[in-house]
TORVEX-299283 format. One record per residue (C-alpha): residue in one letter; x, y, z negated. Coordinates in nm, 3 decimals. Each point is the difference from the previous one (the first is absolute). Last residue first. Example, Ala and Ser with C-alpha at 12.3 -4.5 7.8 and 13.67 -1.06 7.14 Angstrom:
// TORVEX-299283
> S|1.367|-0.106|-0.714
> A|-0.137|-0.344|-0.066
// end
This chain:
// TORVEX-299283
> A|2.418|-4.034|3.450
> E|0.110|-0.108|0.336
> D|0.159|-0.331|-0.106
> A|-0.299|-0.121|-0.174
> Y|-0.192|-0.010|0.353
> A|0.210|-0.294|0.053
> P|-0.206|-0.212|-0.277
> E|0.276|-0.191|-0.169
> L|-0.050|-0.374|0.044
> I|0.076|-0.252|-0.266
> A|0.235|-0.249|0.153
> A|-0.032|-0.377|-0.018
> E|-0.234|0.000|0.296
> A|0.242|0.231|0.192
> E|0.323|-0.194|-0.054
> Q|-0.203|-0.343|0.080
> V|-0.082|0.174|0.310
> E|0.307|0.063|0.101
> K|0.186|-0.282|-0.076
> E|-0.196|-0.231|0.173
> T|0.023|0.208|0.327
> K|-0.282|0.230|0.131
> R|-0.092|-0.013|0.396
> G|-0.059|0.349|0.129
> K|-0.298|0.243|-0.082
> K|-0.100|0.069|-0.315
> S|-0.365|-0.138|-0.130
> K|0.089|-0.263|-0.228
> Y|0.274|0.202|-0.148
> Y|-0.202|0.293|-0.063
> V|-0.268|-0.194|-0.154
> S|0.247|-0.148|-0.248
> M|0.045|-0.365|0.010
> F|-0.207|-0.223|-0.193
> T|0.145|-0.231|-0.298
> G|0.276|0.167|-0.119
> V|-0.182|0.325|-0.083
> A|-0.418|-0.094|-0.001
> G|0.040|-0.078|-0.341
> Y|-0.343|0.165|-0.098
> K|0.079|0.276|-0.189
> Q|0.333|0.076|0.213
> R|-0.152|-0.008|0.321
> C|-0.314|0.214|-0.146
> H|0.208|0.247|-0.119
> E|0.225|0.047|0.385
> Y|-0.370|0.009|0.165
> H|-0.101|0.265|-0.213
> S|0.336|0.195|0.014
> A|0.072|-0.036|0.382
> D|-0.179|0.299|0.162
> F|0.007|-0.062|0.389
> M|0.161|0.229|0.263
> R|0.309|0.116|-0.229
> W|0.039|-0.384|-0.118
> F|0.064|-0.080|0.349
> D|0.229|0.226|0.071
> K|0.223|-0.097|-0.259
> E|-0.032|-0.351|0.105
> N|0.069|0.073|0.402
> L|-0.291|0.044|0.220
> E|0.013|-0.140|0.352
> S|-0.353|-0.183|-0.040
> V|-0.170|-0.262|0.238
> A|-0.379|0.055|-0.083
> Y|-0.151|-0.219|-0.212
> Q|0.122|0.226|-0.307
> P|-0.291|0.312|0.101
> Q|0.204|0.287|0.033
> Y|-0.073|0.323|-0.203
> S|-0.080|0.394|-0.040
> H|0.122|0.247|-0.256
> N|0.105|0.249|0.278
> E|0.396|-0.038|-0.037
> I|-0.044|-0.412|-0.067
> L|-0.190|-0.045|0.320
> W|0.208|0.262|0.200
> Q|0.310|-0.290|-0.100
> E|-0.163|-0.248|0.072
> L|-0.105|0.099|0.355
> R|0.389|0.090|0.060
> H|0.084|-0.336|-0.121
> V|-0.225|-0.141|0.228
> A|0.116|0.193|0.332
> E|0.332|-0.115|-0.074
> A|-0.074|-0.346|-0.038
> G|-0.218|-0.004|0.327
> N|0.301|0.183|0.205
> F|-0.117|0.087|0.348
> E|0.124|0.012|0.342
> E|-0.219|0.089|0.288
> G|-0.195|-0.224|0.233
> R|-0.275|0.207|-0.008
> L|-0.221|-0.296|-0.175
> V|0.274|0.070|-0.276
> A|0.003|0.369|0.000
> A|-0.362|-0.037|-0.027
> P|0.036|-0.179|-0.329
> A|-0.144|-0.378|0.000
> Y|-0.293|-0.020|-0.232
> Y|-0.164|0.024|-0.348
> V|0.025|0.327|-0.193
> G|-0.274|-0.002|-0.242
> V|-0.053|0.327|-0.200
> D|-0.185|-0.102|-0.313
> T|-0.145|0.293|-0.153
> F|0.002|0.103|-0.352
> M|-0.299|0.178|-0.229
> Q|0.104|0.072|-0.361
> A|-0.222|-0.176|-0.216
> Y|-0.149|0.074|-0.377
> S|-0.078|0.400|0.007
> T|-0.065|-0.019|0.385
> D|0.183|0.024|0.276
> G|-0.120|0.030|0.352
> Q|0.100|0.348|0.107
> R|0.242|0.153|-0.227
> H|-0.142|0.072|-0.361
> Q|0.368|0.063|-0.124
> H|-0.084|-0.050|-0.335
> E|-0.020|-0.378|0.032
> F|0.324|-0.045|0.184
> G|0.159|0.085|-0.338
> P|0.297|-0.262|0.084
> E|-0.076|-0.144|0.330
> P|-0.194|-0.346|0.015
> Y|0.140|-0.317|-0.113
> V|0.182|-0.307|0.152
> M|0.231|-0.234|-0.194
> T|-0.244|0.001|-0.308
> K|-0.056|0.353|-0.248
> V|-0.215|-0.147|-0.270
> P|-0.334|0.084|-0.111
> L|-0.079|0.047|0.435
> K|-0.042|0.311|0.188
> F|-0.121|-0.167|0.362
> L|0.141|0.024|0.329
> R|-0.338|0.048|0.205
> H|0.068|-0.165|0.352
> P|-0.045|0.154|0.335
> C|0.046|-0.208|0.333
> L|0.194|0.177|0.305
> W|0.157|-0.233|0.265
> L|0.250|0.121|0.257
> P|-0.077|-0.087|0.380
> Y|0.269|0.069|0.099
> V|0.380|0.045|-0.121
> E|0.235|0.282|0.038
> M|0.238|-0.103|-0.201
> E|0.170|0.309|-0.179
> R|-0.126|0.297|0.141
> H|-0.383|-0.184|0.016
> V|0.039|-0.186|-0.319
> F|0.166|0.320|-0.184
> E|-0.355|0.190|0.193
> L|-0.232|-0.262|-0.106
> A|0.192|0.037|-0.387
> D|-0.078|0.359|-0.053
> G|-0.352|0.022|0.143
> V|-0.074|-0.279|-0.301
> K|0.159|0.215|-0.263
> Y|-0.305|0.165|-0.125
> L|-0.169|-0.403|-0.037
> P|0.311|-0.124|-0.209
> V|0.193|-0.232|0.181
> L|0.019|-0.390|0.021
> M|0.200|-0.081|0.309
> D|-0.001|-0.344|0.157
> Q|0.233|-0.196|0.229
> I|0.035|-0.176|0.287
> V|0.258|0.141|0.254
> H|0.142|-0.162|0.266
> N|0.321|0.015|0.164
> D|0.300|-0.083|-0.238
> H|-0.196|-0.217|-0.231
> Y|-0.177|-0.140|0.302
> Y|0.312|-0.088|0.130
> N|0.132|-0.143|-0.258
> R|-0.252|-0.252|-0.061
> I|-0.007|-0.061|0.363
> A|0.358|-0.143|-0.034
> E|-0.046|-0.195|-0.334
> G|-0.269|-0.183|0.189
> Q|-0.374|0.104|0.104
> T|-0.169|-0.371|-0.034
> A|-0.066|0.009|-0.375
> K|-0.062|0.393|-0.063
> L|-0.307|-0.023|0.304
> L|-0.088|-0.318|-0.222
> S|-0.063|0.216|-0.289
> V|-0.162|0.273|0.185
> K|-0.248|-0.246|0.087
> P|-0.116|0.069|0.382
> P|-0.335|0.189|0.010
> M|-0.152|-0.112|0.228
> L|-0.103|-0.348|0.153
> W|-0.348|0.193|0.077
> G|0.155|0.232|0.208
> L|0.113|-0.299|0.224
> L|-0.254|0.002|0.348
> F|-0.205|0.319|-0.119
> R|0.274|0.230|-0.149
> F|0.283|-0.092|0.285
> W|-0.253|0.064|0.285
> F|-0.114|0.338|-0.169
> Q|0.374|0.146|-0.069
> D|0.102|0.047|-0.358
> G|0.198|-0.294|-0.007
> F|0.242|0.111|0.287
> P|0.285|0.108|-0.232
> L|-0.037|-0.274|-0.247
> I|0.215|0.046|-0.291
> L|0.063|0.410|0.113
> K|-0.407|0.015|-0.001
> G|-0.068|-0.198|-0.264
> E|0.158|0.204|-0.202
> W|-0.277|0.280|0.047
> Y|-0.185|-0.081|-0.351
> L|0.108|-0.399|0.004
> C|-0.218|-0.029|0.320
> R|-0.273|-0.231|-0.116
> T|0.040|0.109|-0.353
> H|-0.054|0.354|0.000
> R|-0.399|-0.024|-0.050
> H|0.021|-0.222|-0.260
> Y|-0.214|0.215|-0.236
> Y|-0.201|0.085|0.291
> E|-0.094|-0.318|0.107
> R|-0.108|-0.060|-0.389
> T|-0.250|0.316|-0.007
> P|-0.174|-0.072|0.352
> I|0.106|0.275|0.220
> Y|-0.262|0.279|0.072
> E|0.097|0.303|0.220
> V|0.030|0.399|0.009
> F|0.195|0.186|0.266
> E|0.216|0.310|0.017
> G|0.142|0.090|0.303
> R|-0.013|-0.241|0.307
> K|0.362|0.081|0.118
> L|0.174|0.009|-0.346
> A|-0.269|-0.249|-0.106
> T|0.165|-0.227|0.207
> Q|0.255|-0.046|-0.260
> A|-0.215|-0.208|-0.225
> H|-0.032|-0.288|0.237
> Q|0.407|-0.011|0.085
> Y|0.045|0.003|-0.429
> F|-0.253|-0.301|0.008
> W|0.106|-0.187|0.269
> P|-0.262|-0.027|0.298
> K|-0.235|-0.319|-0.107
> F|0.090|-0.312|0.191
> W|0.061|-0.204|-0.389
> W|-0.345|0.136|-0.123
> G|0.110|0.185|-0.319
> V|-0.128|0.361|0.105
> S|-0.410|-0.086|-0.036
> N|-0.102|0.340|0.143
> I|-0.317|0.118|-0.091
> K|-0.156|0.293|0.146
> N|-0.318|0.179|-0.166
> G|-0.247|0.136|0.234
> K|-0.264|-0.198|-0.140
> K|0.030|-0.138|-0.357
> K|0.206|-0.309|-0.023
> A|0.286|0.170|-0.216
> E|-0.244|0.123|-0.206
> E|-0.179|-0.329|-0.081
> K|0.353|-0.155|-0.046
> S|0.092|0.219|-0.293
> A|0.267|0.265|0.029
> Y|0.312|0.027|-0.180
> V|0.195|0.330|0.078
> G|0.266|0.064|0.252
> T|0.287|0.285|0.069
> M|0.184|-0.027|0.293
> M|0.270|0.261|0.092
> V|0.150|0.007|0.356
> G|0.323|0.196|0.067
> E|0.173|0.196|0.298
> S|0.267|0.252|0.016
> E|0.331|-0.156|-0.106
> T|-0.174|-0.352|0.133
> Y|-0.231|-0.250|-0.083
> V|-0.036|0.035|-0.401
> M|-0.268|-0.233|-0.090
> G|-0.194|0.072|-0.323
> E|-0.193|-0.172|-0.269
> V|-0.267|0.036|-0.253
> F|-0.256|-0.206|-0.159
> D|-0.302|0.034|-0.225
> P|-0.027|0.360|0.105
> V|0.014|0.300|-0.223
> E|-0.287|0.239|0.082
> T|0.184|0.370|0.048
> P|-0.056|0.322|-0.189
> H|0.207|0.267|0.148
> G|0.042|0.249|-0.321
> E|0.306|-0.163|-0.097
> R|0.127|-0.259|0.239
> P|-0.140|-0.279|0.050
> A|0.202|-0.349|0.069
> F|-0.150|-0.216|0.224
> S|0.023|0.111|0.345
> D|0.148|0.328|-0.071
> A|0.339|-0.208|-0.136
> Y|0.022|-0.151|0.383
> A|-0.093|0.373|0.135
> Q|0.303|0.153|-0.198
> A|0.232|-0.261|0.144
> I|-0.073|0.025|0.322
> E|0.026|0.418|-0.025
> K|0.365|-0.103|-0.125
> L|0.063|-0.203|0.263
> N|-0.074|0.222|0.295
> G|-0.360|0.038|0.139
> K|-0.256|-0.254|0.114
> V|-0.241|-0.203|-0.241
> P|-0.271|-0.277|0.096
> T|-0.292|-0.093|-0.222
> Y|-0.060|-0.383|0.020
> T|-0.293|-0.049|-0.252
> L|-0.049|-0.327|-0.135
> K|-0.341|-0.145|-0.133
> M|0.146|-0.327|-0.190
> Y|-0.281|-0.285|0.019
> E|-0.133|-0.285|-0.218
> K|0.001|0.206|-0.357
> I|0.251|0.006|-0.292
> P|-0.014|-0.080|-0.339
> I|0.296|0.060|-0.188
> L|0.257|-0.304|-0.097
> K|0.303|0.080|-0.276
> I|0.287|-0.250|-0.009
> E|0.102|-0.280|-0.270
> A|0.297|-0.108|0.069
> S|0.168|-0.385|0.004
> V|0.358|-0.151|0.011
> L|0.231|0.313|-0.030
> F|0.314|-0.140|-0.083
> G|0.265|0.207|-0.260
> L|0.109|0.333|0.017
> T|0.202|0.013|0.303
> G|-0.326|-0.074|0.246
> Q|0.069|0.288|0.222
> S|0.010|0.240|-0.289
> W|-0.256|0.276|0.203
> P|-0.306|-0.074|-0.210
> I|0.152|-0.236|-0.290
> G|0.098|0.297|-0.244
> Y|-0.375|0.094|-0.087
> F|-0.132|-0.286|-0.090
> L|0.330|-0.129|-0.246
> D|-0.074|0.300|-0.174
> S|-0.382|-0.076|-0.038
> Y|0.136|-0.326|-0.142
> E|-0.116|0.027|-0.347
> N|-0.351|0.101|0.160
> D|-0.131|0.315|0.160
> K|0.102|0.038|0.351
> T|-0.036|-0.391|0.054
> A|0.248|-0.291|-0.022
> R|-0.060|-0.382|-0.030
> V|0.270|-0.176|-0.154
> V|0.181|-0.378|0.078
> R|0.326|-0.048|-0.171
> G|0.267|-0.154|0.188
> D|0.318|0.201|-0.117
> A|0.031|0.194|0.265
> L|-0.374|0.121|0.011
> V|-0.301|-0.189|0.192
> V|-0.241|0.279|0.076
> E|-0.395|0.019|-0.014
> M|-0.103|0.353|0.131
> A|-0.321|0.220|-0.078
> V|-0.211|0.262|0.148
> V|0.218|0.064|0.314
> T|-0.151|0.286|0.222
> D|0.342|0.212|-0.051
> S|0.191|-0.253|0.137
> F|-0.187|0.003|0.339
> L|0.103|0.355|-0.019
> G|-0.257|0.298|-0.097
> Y|-0.358|-0.052|-0.008
> L|-0.148|0.307|0.153
> H|0.265|0.133|0.273
> S|0.088|-0.358|-0.035
> S|-0.331|-0.087|0.219
> G|0.239|-0.037|0.367
> E|0.165|-0.250|-0.142
> I|0.348|-0.053|-0.207
> G|0.261|-0.275|-0.126
> Y|0.357|0.011|-0.202
> G|0.183|-0.243|-0.145
> N|-0.069|-0.213|-0.291
> I|-0.403|0.061|0.027
> L|0.015|-0.005|0.415
> G|0.224|-0.321|-0.001
> G|-0.208|-0.198|-0.275
> V|-0.330|0.082|0.179
> T|0.141|-0.127|0.380
> L|0.001|0.170|0.347
> D|-0.072|-0.193|0.237
> D|-0.317|0.155|0.108
> L|0.164|0.350|0.066
> E|-0.223|0.303|-0.117
> A|0.051|-0.024|-0.372
> V|-0.351|0.016|-0.177
> V|0.011|0.247|-0.299
> A|-0.326|-0.002|-0.205
> L|-0.022|-0.386|0.071
> A|-0.340|-0.128|0.160
> L|-0.334|-0.054|-0.011
> N|-0.326|-0.012|0.194
> M|-0.022|-0.360|-0.098
> P|0.104|-0.127|0.350
> C|0.290|0.246|-0.037
> T|0.141|-0.190|-0.298
> A|0.127|-0.337|0.134
> R|0.127|0.116|0.358
> T|0.140|0.289|-0.178
> I|0.237|-0.215|-0.226
> Q|0.143|-0.200|0.275
> G|0.071|0.278|0.238
> M|0.132|0.176|-0.295
> N|0.287|-0.287|-0.087
> V|-0.035|-0.185|-0.323
> L|0.381|-0.090|-0.066
> P|-0.059|0.161|-0.361
> E|-0.277|-0.173|-0.126
> V|-0.292|0.113|-0.065
> K|-0.315|0.143|-0.210
> A|-0.222|0.216|0.154
> V|-0.201|0.296|-0.208
> M|-0.312|0.175|0.007
> R|-0.049|-0.082|-0.379
> E|-0.351|-0.160|0.030
> K|0.093|-0.102|0.433
> D|0.299|-0.226|-0.127
> I|0.178|-0.164|0.263
> E|0.206|-0.248|-0.130
> L|0.293|-0.177|0.048
> I|0.089|0.036|0.351
> N|0.268|-0.187|0.117
> R|0.375|-0.009|0.130
> F|0.237|-0.068|-0.266
> A|0.091|-0.320|0.114
> S|0.331|0.146|0.150
> L|0.154|0.119|-0.347
> D|0.296|-0.202|0.049
> V|0.284|0.105|-0.258
> E|0.333|0.038|0.135
> F|0.353|0.034|-0.196
> H|0.273|0.234|0.241
> R|0.322|-0.026|0.069
> A|0.029|0.306|0.290
> R|-0.163|-0.013|0.381
> K|-0.326|0.001|-0.207
> Y|0.082|0.417|-0.092
> D|0.062|0.057|0.401
> V|-0.442|-0.018|0.052
> N|0.054|0.257|0.255
> R|-0.286|0.290|-0.015
> M|-0.250|0.012|0.286
> G|-0.288|-0.071|-0.252
> V|-0.261|-0.309|0.120
> A|0.239|-0.284|-0.234
> I|0.009|-0.351|0.168
> W|0.356|0.051|0.129
> P|0.184|-0.011|-0.327
> K|-0.169|-0.344|-0.114
> R|-0.207|0.024|-0.297
> A|0.153|-0.182|-0.289
> T|-0.067|0.265|-0.203
> C|0.289|0.159|-0.182
> V|0.208|-0.078|-0.314
> L|0.372|0.117|-0.044
> G|0.292|-0.255|-0.020
> D|-0.027|-0.398|-0.097
> K|0.348|-0.012|-0.187
> K|0.041|0.158|-0.332
> P|-0.392|0.126|0.013
> N|-0.082|-0.378|-0.009
> R|-0.369|-0.024|0.156
> Q|-0.207|-0.266|-0.091
> K|-0.267|0.227|-0.215
> L|-0.110|0.226|0.293
> R|-0.086|-0.330|0.195
> K|-0.239|-0.110|-0.328
> V|-0.137|0.357|0.009
> V|-0.069|-0.015|0.355
> K|-0.167|-0.332|-0.019
> Q|-0.198|0.090|-0.267
> V|-0.171|0.325|0.214
> N|-0.071|-0.303|0.276
> E|-0.217|-0.186|-0.269
> D|-0.156|0.346|-0.110
> H|-0.107|0.040|0.366
> Q|-0.108|-0.369|0.091
> K|-0.226|0.069|-0.314
> Q|-0.135|0.298|0.109
> R|-0.060|-0.112|0.349
> K|-0.187|-0.289|-0.160
> K|-0.238|0.236|-0.194
> E|-0.055|0.235|0.303
> S|-0.140|-0.274|0.202
> K|0.171|-0.148|0.303
> M|-0.134|0.104|0.311
> A|0.204|0.301|0.052
> S|0.294|-0.176|-0.020
> W|-0.081|-0.212|0.268
> M|-0.067|0.310|0.169
> D|0.293|0.211|-0.050
> G|0.194|-0.356|0.102
> L|-0.198|-0.001|0.332
> Y|0.076|0.357|0.086
> I|0.390|-0.023|-0.152
> N|0.017|-0.291|0.290
> F|-0.162|0.234|0.256
> Y|0.226|0.216|-0.044
> I|0.315|-0.215|0.008
> L|-0.126|-0.134|0.359
> A|-0.055|0.352|0.151
> S|0.354|0.116|-0.135
> I|0.158|-0.342|0.182
> P|-0.215|0.124|0.300
> L|0.132|0.374|-0.016
> V|0.352|-0.086|-0.107
> V|0.060|-0.238|0.283
> F|-0.079|0.060|0.333
> I|-0.114|0.338|-0.015
> V|0.273|0.141|-0.287
> L|0.270|-0.167|0.192
> I|-0.085|0.152|0.338
> W|-0.087|0.356|-0.174
> R|0.368|-0.032|-0.120
> F|0.115|0.169|0.336
> Q|0.052|0.338|-0.079
> V|0.177|-0.124|-0.365
> L|0.207|-0.246|0.209
> Y|0.110|0.241|0.259
> D|0.098|0.266|-0.245
> V|0.242|-0.288|-0.204
> L|0.185|-0.022|0.296
> V|0.111|0.368|0.020
> K|-0.132|0.314|0.154
> K|0.221|0.297|0.011
> R|-0.119|0.300|-0.188
> K|-0.103|0.361|0.106
> R|0.112|0.278|-0.245
> R|-0.209|0.131|-0.274
> V|-0.191|0.345|-0.042
> L|-0.191|0.030|-0.334
> P|-0.386|0.053|0.018
> E|-0.106|0.377|0.028
> H|-0.242|0.103|-0.289
> V|0.291|0.210|-0.217
> D|0.094|0.194|0.286
> A|0.397|-0.007|0.030
> M|0.139|0.294|-0.199
// end
């Protein structure tokens, strides 16, 4: 029997034209994508500043007017000939890697592009009211000077509130607050019939409130959200701790870094993340907020990681493997967006020399390229190449199964580095699409409480070692095996990623009951496509989508009763 720790042995792969297009794509990125990205970022920044100069009253008035435009547009739709409703956003603009193939079929577009304003920062209620296209960079720019932040701030600047609520969002503080959607206090939603409702966890639309996360915008249009704020300090005191051993030992050291074992009291940090660099080495990072006065005390080191010429964060953290454990203070906003400049470590594939000092010093200020532009300039051949020879997946697994997940990824994909980020999965009043393991509260496992099970996002982003060695790699088959592993281990795959799931397996991974209840109750069937068909890989025919929308889904797990 083969060692479960050993990667699969693969044959050598012959290079074809697309390999060279990918290898020299950096030319297009440097001379086209980066300059245009910089102009777009600057234009967005000016728009954000113009919005911030307006009074809250004026922003709210414009918001109300834009909501009525959405309502009017929905009422113009003729269900018999206009097709299913979706946003007018171009498919390549989304940050996610999933192909937006559903927009190739006949559809009815509603423009939400005006919804990109911060409507209110309420310091008394500790709530930020924002529109769905507000991104993380925009909101931290507004809140951090007030020593406030969202409870969960996703790392990449371009990630939007709407995407993080309708889909999935996580950060190093999720071991305290849960996923991004768990920090939402209220949602303003335009339903299929044009009604505008405010959903909270304890009003008459509480079922909609719990149904929207992970629904991918298939229950209605989210037009604003009120999100929990927390007090913060100016700096993050970050401790880098190297770990060496096998993957199970690395997983245990990661869990011990933030989740105390019985009889071993541990101070719970404000932020946690881990990076696994090889099958025997990793670095765990724990952060606590620190005041400016503390950070500037004699002997403390301040590291402004946000400067364009600084080493990429994941490479800086890796130095702990040689230096040993060390501590430094990072300005809080720069810490929040530590992975933006190099897109975690994907920047190394996009620009192989992008981490070199000469490039960082001369052109680092242009980083990062906009993901949407990378997608818009890749073409069908390169897109298919990445699907076959590249992995961008997140595995949301129970904390006690992280070691098993690491071994699976090493054996099937051999992708490094890997990202580890813990999050609570709360036991809610209703069974939503994602939910903890039944009876978890009686198992008393490390990190669990009576009201939430501790999960971890295992982020798998890079080219597999087989591809880097010039060997054959079947990306679709590898993702299929990953999805089957997730289903068998009560784990989840965020829907931004390319999926190979068929409909039955999709509803084995996710629970359909509450989602389908909301679709029926709020008239989404026949107006919005289902979440499976929105996530499904491949082009949809008009007939296929219409048949799916007319049907009432039978949850696949019912077949196994």
